[in-house]
N, C-alpha and C positions, 0 to 999 in steps of 0.2 A: 375897206375893210373899217368898222368900225370896232371901238375900243369899248372893255366893260363900262366905263364911266359914260359914255353916250348911250347904252343900251338903258344902262339905269336912266338915262334922263330923258332920253324918248317915252321909255314907257310908263315915267312920271308922269311926264306932260300930256301923254296921250289919255290916260285915265284923271287929268285935272289935279292934281296933287302936290302943293306944296312940299316942298323939302322939311320946312317943320314939320307938316300933318305925316310925311315918309317917316321920320326922324321918331314919330312919336309912336307910330303902328308898329315899328320894328325893334323899339328900346332905346334908341340911340339918339347921339344930339346932334341940331341941324348942321353943325359944322363937319360932323362925321360924314353925311349927306352931300355934303360938298365935296369933301376932298375924293370919297367915291368918284362923284361926275366930275371931276378934275384931273382924276386919274393919279392922285398923289397919294392912296393910297386903295390898296387893293381888300376887298372885302373879307373877310374870313368865312370858314365854311359855316358858321352857323349865321350868319349875316346873309349872306350867298340865300341859304334857307328861308332864312326871315322875307328878305326882298320879294324871292320868286312868288313864296304866298301872297304876298302883298300887293304883288305887281300882276300876279296870275298869268306868270311864265314858266319853263323852264329851267331850271338852273343852269342845267348845260348849256341852254340859250345863252342867259346872261352871260356866262363865263368865256363861251366859244365864240358865239354868235350863229348865223343861220351856218348848217351843215349839211 
């Protein structure tokens, strides 16, 4: 089973978006995206919403994986 960070990274890479660009699109720092992808920091509800919108996935999938 994949982690939240692994799912964020997979979506980002599938869309060929850099960490820096994703950070810009959701109004965060590149280091924050790195922390999300490394599972060091769990995204806030607001961040989940923005990530889902930019990555074009459901929040539930980002949060819990395939269900």
